[in-house]
N, C-alpha and C positions, 0 to 999 in steps of 0.2 A: 356658659361661664366664660368670663374673660380670661385670656391666657395671662399667667403670671410671668412678668418679665424679670429676668435676672442678669447680672453682669458680674465681672470679676474686677476686684480692686486690689491695688498694692497696699499692703498694711504699712509700708515704710513711707512712701511718698504720695499715695493717694491716686496714682495713675489708674485709668480705667481701660479694660480690654473686654471685647465680646466673648473671648474664650480664655481658658487657663493657659498661662505660659510659665515656663520654668524660671526664666531670668527676666526681671523687669527691664524693658528697654529705656526707661526713664532714669532710674537711679542705679541700675546694675545689680540689685540685690537678688539673691536666689530664693525660691520657694516662699514668696511673700504674697502671692495672689490667692485670695479667698473669694468664694461666691457669695453674693449678697443680693437680696430681693430689692429691686428698685421700684420707684413710684409707679403705681398702677393706674392712677388717674390724675389728670391735670387739675390739681386743687392747691390752694394756698391756705396756710393756717391763719395768717393775719390779714384781715380785710379792713382797709381804711374806710372811714365813714364818708370821705370825699370821693367824688367820682373823678377818676383820673382822665386827663385829656392827653391825647397823643402829642408828644413834644415835636416841635419843628427846629431845625438848625437856626441858631442865632449868631450873629457876628459878635466877635469878642467885645467890640466897643459898645454894643447894646446891653451887655450884661452889667448890672449895677452891683456893687460889693459894699456891704456894711459890716463893721466889726461885730462879731458875735459877742453877746454878753455872757461871759463864763460864770458858772457856779463856783464861787470861792468857798472852799471847805475850811473848817477850823484847823485842819491838819496842814501845816505849812510845808512839810516835806512832800506830801502828795501833790500839793499845788505846784511845787517846784518841778517835779518830774513830769507833770502833765502840761507844763508850759504856761502856768498861771491860773489854773482851775479847770473845772470840768466843762467841756464844750457840749452844748445841747445837741442832741442827735448823734453823738459819738459813740462808738462801741470800743471798749478797752478790755484787753485780754491780760490777765495777771497769771504768771506761772511761777513754780517754785517746788522745792523739795517737799515731800510729805512732812507735816508737822512744823514747817518753818514759820508759819503764822499768817498765811494768806487769808484764811476765813476770819481770824481774829482781826486783821487789818480792815477788811471790808465791813465787818459787823461794827467795829469801832467807828468807822467813818459814817456808816448808816445811823448810828446812834447820835453822833455829834451833829449831824444835819438836822437839828431839832425844829427848824422852821420849814423843812422841805419833806414832802411825803415820800418815803422810801419803802419799796417792796423788796424784801430779802427772801429769795426763793432758794431753798436747800433741798437737794436730792440725796444728801449724805447723812444728815443728822436729823433727829426728831425735834419737835418744838421744845421739849424739856431740856434737851442738851444745849440748844441755842440760848434758852432762858438762863441756864447755869452759867454760860460764858458771859452773857450780858450782865448778870449780877456780879460776876467777878470784875468786869470792866468798870462798873459803877458809874456809868454815864446815863443819867435820866433822859428819856426821850418820849415824847407824845406823838411822834409822826413816823415811827418805824413799824412796819407790819411784816409778819413772818408767814411764809407759805411753804409747807413741805409737800412738794409735788415734783413729779418727773415728766409728766405728759405735757408737751408744749400746747396741745389744744386746751387742756384744763387751765394752764397758766395764763393763756390769752384771754380766757373767759373771765378769770379773776381780775386781770389787767383792765378789761373794759368796765368792770364794776367799780374798782378802786381808783383808776386813773392816777397811777403814781408819777412822780416827777423824776425819780431815779429808780432803776431796776438793777438788782444784783442777782446773778445766777451762780450758784455754788453746787456743782460745778457743771461745765458744759458736757463732760463725758457721761454725766448721769441722766441727761435728758434723752427722750425719744419721741419721735413723731409717728403718728398713726399712719402717715402716708408712705413710710419706709418700713418694710417687713424684715428688719434685721435687729440684732441686739444693741442695746444702748452702749455707746462708746465705740462702735464700729466706724469705719471711715465714712460710709454713706450717712449714718445717723448724725455724726458730728457736723458734717458738711450741711445737711438739710436743716438741722436745728439752728446752726449759726446763720444760715441764709434767712430763715424766718425771723430771728431776732434782729438781723441787720435791716430787713425790710421794715420791721416795726420801729426801729430806732430812727431811720431816715424819714419815714412818713409821719411819725408822731412828734419828732423832735425830742424824744426822751433818751437821755444817756443811759447806756447799758454797760455794766461791768461783768465780765465773764471770768471765772476762776477756772484755770486749766491745769491738768496733770502734766507731769513731765515723764520722759522715759529714763531708763537707767543711764543712758549717755548724757542726760542733762538737757535734752531738747524737748520742746513742747510736744506732748502726745497728739496723735491725729494727723490729718494730712497737712502738708505744707501750705496748702491753699488757705487753711484757717488763719495763718498769720497775714496772709495777703488780703483777706476779706475785712479784717478789723482795722480800726484807725490807729490804735496805739497798742504796743506790746510792752508790758513791764515784767521784769524778771526780779523775783524776790530771792535774794541770796543770803548765805550766812551758814555758819556752822551750828548745829543743834546743841553742841556742847558749850558754845559761847553765847553771850547774851546780846550781841550786836547783830543787826540785820541791815542789809543794803538793798534798797529798792532802785533798780537800774532800768533805764529806758533803752530798748533795742530798736523801736520804731515809733515814730510820732509824726502824724500828719499835721499837727497843730503846734508844734514846738521843737525844741532841740533834742537830739538823741544823746547829748553829752551830759545831761543832768542826772543827779542821783540823790536819793534821800537816805538818811541813816536813822535807824530806830534802835532802841534798847528794849529787849523783851524782859518783862517783869511779871509778877503774879497778878498784877492789875491790868495787864495788856501791854500794848506797845507804846513806849514813850519816845517822843521826838528828841533827837540829839541835835541841838542847834549849834554847838561848838564842838565838833568831833576831834579837833586837835587836842583838846584837854584830856580826852579819854585815851588817846593814843600815845600820850607822853606819861610814862609811869612815874610814880612818886617814890623816891628813894631817900633813905635817911642819910646815906653818905655816898659820895661819888665813887664810881668804879671804872676800870678800864674796859674798852671794847664797846662803849656807848657813844653814838653820834646821832645828831638830829638832822633829818633830811626834809626839805621842802618839796612836796609833791602836789599833783593836781589829780583829783578824781572827778572826771567830767569837767565841770566849770568851777568846782569847789577846791580851793587850796587847803591842803592839810599838812601839818607838821607831824611827822611820825618818827618813832624811835627805832634805830637800827642797833641791834644787839649782836656782837660777834664774840666768839671764843675760839682762840688759836692755841693749841697745845701740842706738845711733841707726840708723834705717833708711836705708840708702844706695841701695836698689834700688826706690824707689817705694813700693808698698803694704807696709805693716809686716807681718811675719810673726808668726803665733802658733802655736807648736808645743809640745805637751806629750807626755811619755812616762810612762805609768803613772798619769796623772791625767786626769779628764774634761776635755776641751777646752772644752766649753760652760760648765762651772763656772769654768774659768780665765778665760774672757771675762767672766763675771759679776763675778768678784772684781776684775778690772781696771777694770771700769766702776764698782764701788763705790769703789775707790781713787781714781779720777779725779773722781768726783762728790763724795764725802764727804771725801776727803783732799786734794784740790787738786793731785794729781800727774798730770803730762801724759805718758800712755803712748801717746797717739795717733800719735806719730811715732817710736815705739821698736819694735824687734824684741824679742819676748819668747819665751824658751825655758825650759821647765820640765821637770825630770826627777826621778823618784823613784829614788833609789839602790837598787841591788840587783836591778833588773829586775822588781819586782812591780807589780801593779796594785791601786790602792786606790780605794774609793768612800765612805770615811768622811767626812762633813762636818765632823768635828772637826779635820781638817787645814787648815781654811780659814785659821785665824789663822796657822799656821806658813807657809802659802803666801804670805799677804800680807806677813808679815815678811820672808820670803826675796826677794820681789819688790822691796820698798822697800830692802832691804839692797843689792841689786845695782844698783838705780836711783841710789842715793846713794853707792855704792861704800863703804858702811860695814860693818864686821865685827860680827857678832853673837857675843857671848861663848859659848864652847863648853859652858859648864855650865848653859845655859838651854834649856828646851824649852816647847812651847806645846800647848794642847788647848782648842779653842773653835771653835764655828761662827759664821760671819759672816753677818749679815742684810743685806738690801738697803739699810737705813738706816745701815749701818756699826756696828750694835750687835753685841755678842759674846754669843751665845746659849749656854745650858747644854748640856752633852753627857751622854750616859748612861754609867753605870759609871765615873765619874771616879775613884773610889778605886783601881780597878785600874790606871788609867793613872799616877796619882801614885805608887803603890807600885813600879811598873816603873821609872819615872824615878829614884826614890830608890835602888832596888836597883842601878842602873847608874852611880850616883855623881853625878847631876846635882844642883845646888845650888838652882836656881830653876825654878819652873814657873808659867806664866801660864794661868789659868783664868777662866771667867766668874764674876762675883760671885753669879750666881743659883745656881751650884753650891755656894756656901759655906753656904747655909742648912742643908742636911742633912749637912754634912761635919764630922767630928770632927778639928779641926786638931792636937790634942795627939798624935794617932797617928803623925804624920809629922815627921821632922826636916828635910826639904826645905822651903825657904821658898816659901810660896804667895802669889802676886800675884794679887789679884782685880781684874778690869777689867770695864768695862761697854761701852766703845766702842773702836774701832781707835786713835783719837787718844790714849787713855790708854796703850795699849801702846807706841806710838812715844815718848811722853813718858817713860815709865819706862825705855826702852832708852837714851834720850839722857842721862838722869840717871845711868845706870850706866856 
């Protein structure tokens, strides 16, 4: 009988050791090494029909390159984050919180690709459950096939029979290979199953989508090598209590990592949000103080979002500082700048700040809008609804230039705003004749407040 080989793997980072160690030398975590049975015989699960020839080194000038013909899906948001469509032979990993909509998104894409044969493999749901979701989505399709299986050997047998043009795996943590004698979802199983699917994708030219679980810290479950093996890593984000979802790119070998897609979850599935600025600007019957509109960028997409502030006298001792969707440390810095440079006393005031729409932003270009919102609530003065702001505030109260200001101005103009306040240092390289919106150039916070008082 052949001797069974085993090894020890770190459950945190995937490092391998021939014996058990208390602390992982790679990631520094304690008591994370577990014993797993490793491959007993040198076999592969996917065998290409073509005979492989040993590769020889080639000079870079000898290599010819032709633009890959991407598969353009009916989902414009997914096309954007993938860099223009699905690249043949690519392998894409999608992660996100449980119940955020990963399976719904991929089933919806599989159904919409009506002219492309798609195999949707599920190891978590039965055929009846998937059918119920498909009925709810209400997208008719004659080219989507469902397979409920967890063994990679059985999956590849069905792939050879069906010959799909796109493969979806839900999820990679549920698959197991017969060549690895450990439980599904373990470090060695995830790595082996991904390696088999990667070989299949590259040799057959079939794009593969992998749905992955995440840990309680919010990172993708499994070894870190999983993210290195795949071509693209997408993160599906959002609050389960809110209807909006953001599909963000964290790695992309075929496009930019600064793109994102926005969806709205409904009873019929995920709906693309083509103009997110409209949903982030709340509709009010009458103007109120403490509201300012800021022009920000999420990836390469300009957004206009509503900043809401409430400043009131502290009646319970220590003043409260609370922010939702905005960095609390940056809020404290801006309050200190307003108090030191603007002479406004926030020391005895409770300050509450909220980004409308439930999104989180880190763009420093929102500083000016936040300061205007705070001062508006402090003085109980209403900011006109046709004004917006884009500028970073320095510790000296100066208004610093922001990047890609033309996109911000164009978005504000498209949504019907009449005035936008920007740094005067952005005006040097700006063609003012291109825009019909009125540009207000300012260099200090005091100039912003003086302009608002005059209006």
